[in-house]
DRENTIFI-122527 format. One record per residue (C-alpha): residue in one letter; z negated, x, y negated. Coordinates in Angstrom, 2 decimals, padded with zeros to 5 digits. Layout:
<r 'A' <Z X Y>>
...
This chain:
<r 'M' <064.20 -016.39 -133.38>>
<r 'L' <063.66 -018.20 -130.15>>
<r 'Q' <061.25 -021.04 -130.38>>
<r 'K' <059.25 -022.32 -127.51>>
<r 'I' <060.35 -025.79 -126.43>>
<r 'S' <057.53 -028.02 -125.40>>
<r 'L' <058.07 -030.99 -123.14>>
<r 'P' <056.24 -034.21 -123.84>>
<r 'D' <053.32 -035.07 -121.62>>
<r 'T' <054.25 -037.53 -118.88>>
<r 'E' <051.58 -039.89 -120.11>>
<r 'Q' <053.45 -040.14 -123.41>>
<r 'L' <056.66 -041.16 -121.58>>
<r 'I' <055.03 -044.08 -119.74>>
<r 'P' <054.29 -047.16 -121.85>>
<r 'A' <050.59 -048.01 -122.25>>
<r 'G' <050.91 -051.38 -120.46>>
<r 'V' <052.46 -049.79 -117.38>>
<r 'R' <049.86 -047.01 -117.36>>
<r 'Q' <047.05 -049.54 -117.55>>
<r 'W' <048.58 -051.64 -114.75>>
<r 'W' <048.98 -048.49 -112.60>>
<r 'Q' <045.35 -047.52 -113.03>>
<r 'Q' <044.18 -051.00 -112.02>>
<r 'Q' <045.98 -050.73 -108.65>>
<r 'S' <044.25 -049.42 -105.58>>
<r 'E' <045.30 -046.06 -104.13>>
<r 'R' <047.00 -047.82 -101.22>>
<r 'D' <049.07 -050.01 -103.61>>
<r 'Q' <049.99 -046.98 -105.72>>
<r 'K' <051.35 -045.21 -102.60>>
<r 'A' <053.29 -048.33 -101.61>>
<r 'V' <054.83 -048.59 -105.11>>
<r 'M' <055.72 -044.86 -105.04>>
<r 'L' <057.39 -045.24 -101.61>>
<r 'L' <059.25 -048.32 -102.78>>
<r 'S' <060.35 -046.47 -105.93>>
<r 'L' <061.55 -043.51 -103.83>>
<r 'F' <063.43 -045.90 -101.56>>
<r 'L' <065.09 -047.59 -104.56>>
<r 'V' <066.08 -044.22 -106.03>>
<r 'L' <067.67 -043.23 -102.70>>
<r 'V' <069.50 -046.57 -102.42>>
<r 'M' <070.76 -046.25 -106.00>>
<r 'F' <071.94 -042.69 -105.28>>
<r 'Y' <073.81 -043.90 -102.20>>
<r 'V' <075.36 -046.95 -103.88>>
<r 'L' <076.25 -045.37 -107.22>>
<r 'I' <077.18 -041.81 -106.22>>
<r 'W' <077.51 -041.06 -102.51>>
<r 'Q' <079.46 -044.09 -101.28>>
<r 'P' <082.09 -044.08 -104.09>>
<r 'V' <082.72 -040.35 -103.58>>
<r 'V' <083.11 -040.71 -099.80>>
<r 'S' <085.31 -043.78 -100.24>>
<r 'S' <087.53 -041.92 -102.69>>
<r 'V' <087.87 -038.93 -100.35>>
<r 'Q' <088.74 -041.20 -097.40>>
<r 'S' <091.28 -043.09 -099.49>>
<r 'R' <092.90 -039.83 -100.59>>
<r 'D' <092.98 -038.55 -096.99>>
<r 'N' <094.56 -041.80 -095.75>>
<r 'K' <097.19 -041.63 -098.48>>
<r 'Q' <097.93 -038.02 -097.57>>
<r 'L' <098.31 -038.97 -093.90>>
<r 'R' <100.71 -041.81 -094.80>>
<r 'L' <102.79 -039.46 -096.95>>
<r 'E' <102.87 -036.83 -094.20>>
<r 'S' <103.92 -039.48 -091.68>>
<r 'R' <106.73 -040.69 -093.95>>
<r 'S' <107.86 -037.14 -094.57>>
<r 'E' <107.81 -036.41 -090.85>>
<r 'N' <109.91 -039.54 -090.18>>
<r 'V' <112.46 -038.43 -092.78>>
<r 'Y' <112.73 -035.00 -091.18>>
<r 'L' <113.03 -036.51 -087.70>>
<r 'R' <115.82 -038.79 -088.93>>
<r 'K' <117.60 -035.79 -090.45>>
<r 'Y' <117.28 -033.85 -087.19>>
<r 'D' <118.67 -036.85 -085.29>>
<r 'L' <121.65 -036.93 -087.65>>
<r 'M' <122.13 -033.18 -087.28>>
<r 'N' <122.07 -033.50 -083.49>>
<r 'Q' <124.43 -036.46 -083.50>>
<r 'Y' <126.91 -035.51 -086.23>>
<r 'G' <126.24 -031.88 -087.07>>
<r 'T' <125.36 -032.90 -090.62>>
<r 'T' <122.83 -035.03 -092.47>>
<r 'D' <125.52 -036.39 -094.78>>
<r 'V' <126.76 -039.27 -092.64>>
<r 'L' <129.54 -041.37 -094.08>>
<r 'P' <131.68 -044.01 -092.43>>
<r 'L' <134.57 -042.31 -090.71>>
<r 'A' <137.22 -043.67 -093.10>>
<r 'E' <135.24 -042.36 -096.11>>
<r 'W' <134.71 -039.03 -094.40>>
<r 'L' <138.46 -038.71 -093.79>>
<r 'K' <139.23 -039.46 -097.46>>
<r 'Q' <136.69 -036.97 -098.77>>
<r 'R' <137.49 -034.15 -096.36>>
<r 'S' <141.28 -034.40 -096.14>>
<r 'K' <141.83 -031.91 -098.97>>
<r 'E' <139.28 -029.46 -097.55>>
<r 'Y' <141.07 -029.38 -094.18>>
<r 'G' <144.58 -029.54 -095.66>>
<r 'I' <145.47 -032.77 -093.90>>
<r 'R' <147.08 -036.03 -094.96>>
<r 'V' <146.58 -039.30 -093.07>>
<r 'A' <150.03 -040.61 -092.17>>
<r 'S' <148.87 -043.70 -090.26>>
<r 'Q' <145.86 -045.26 -088.60>>
<r 'N' <146.18 -048.21 -086.21>>
<r 'K' <143.76 -049.96 -083.89>>
<r 'D' <144.95 -051.16 -080.50>>
<r 'R' <143.68 -054.02 -078.31>>
<r 'A' <141.44 -051.76 -076.26>>
<r 'G' <139.45 -050.84 -079.37>>
<r 'Q' <140.94 -047.38 -079.56>>
<r 'I' <142.30 -046.05 -082.83>>
<r 'L' <145.50 -044.05 -083.14>>
<r 'L' <145.32 -041.64 -086.09>>
<r 'T' <148.32 -039.61 -087.18>>
<r 'V' <147.76 -036.79 -089.66>>
<r 'T' <149.98 -034.05 -091.01>>
<r 'Y' <148.53 -030.61 -091.63>>
<r 'S' <149.40 -027.44 -093.47>>
<r 'Q' <147.32 -024.74 -091.70>>
<r 'Q' <146.58 -024.48 -087.97>>
<r 'Q' <143.12 -022.91 -088.46>>
<r 'K' <141.98 -025.69 -090.77>>
<r 'V' <143.20 -028.42 -088.44>>
<r 'S' <141.20 -026.83 -085.60>>
<r 'A' <138.06 -026.95 -087.75>>
<r 'F' <138.94 -030.55 -088.65>>
<r 'L' <139.17 -031.51 -084.96>>
<r 'Q' <135.82 -029.92 -084.21>>
<r 'R' <134.12 -031.79 -087.04>>
<r 'F' <136.01 -035.01 -086.32>>
<r 'S' <134.78 -034.96 -082.72>>
<r 'L' <131.22 -035.32 -084.05>>
<r 'Y' <132.15 -038.68 -085.59>>
<r 'A' <134.43 -040.03 -082.88>>
<r 'D' <134.91 -039.94 -079.12>>
<r 'L' <138.29 -038.30 -078.65>>
<r 'V' <140.44 -039.94 -075.97>>
<r 'D' <143.67 -038.01 -076.44>>
<r 'V' <144.99 -035.36 -078.83>>
<r 'N' <148.69 -034.45 -079.19>>
<r 'V' <150.05 -031.76 -081.47>>
<r 'N' <153.64 -031.61 -082.69>>
<r 'Q' <153.86 -028.13 -084.20>>
<r 'S' <157.43 -028.45 -085.39>>
<r 'R' <156.51 -031.47 -087.54>>
<r 'R' <152.97 -030.16 -088.23>>
<r 'E' <151.63 -033.44 -086.97>>
<r 'L' <148.44 -034.25 -085.11>>
<r 'I' <148.14 -037.53 -083.18>>
<r 'I' <144.58 -038.44 -082.19>>
<r 'R' <143.54 -041.40 -080.05>>
<r 'Y' <139.79 -042.02 -080.42>>
<r 'R' <136.90 -044.49 -080.36>>
<r 'E' <134.33 -044.56 -083.16>>
<r 'K' <130.84 -043.51 -082.14>>
<r 'A' <128.23 -046.22 -082.44>>
């Protein structure tokens, strides 16, 4: 079943003209040609295989480092926002008030800016607990100057400056 595979003789692989030229060379020249051939094989290996592989690996590593750096910067920015505002979802204060008014059961009655750059915000509320949570969250977005509560009218008057 199994047949023996025979390899061709090396003399059959080398053309007759090259074989004849090789035999005409002195032993010293044959060694020099063999060393030069070995050197060329090594150079070809380096240029065609080794260097492209190493270059590809370095390129991939550099790309990975850039991606990790970008990712780290995104996380650091999120942590900065968390430290500054208590959330990573930072909206302008007016937008935040519009979006969160229902959640906290408040309604903006008026909002005026005075000459000193302070803003007077008047809101009405329905539940005391929710307005307390609102004030805590609101203080992350603004520097509170003064807060007055009129419980009989369920009104909250806040004087504040926007955080930069």
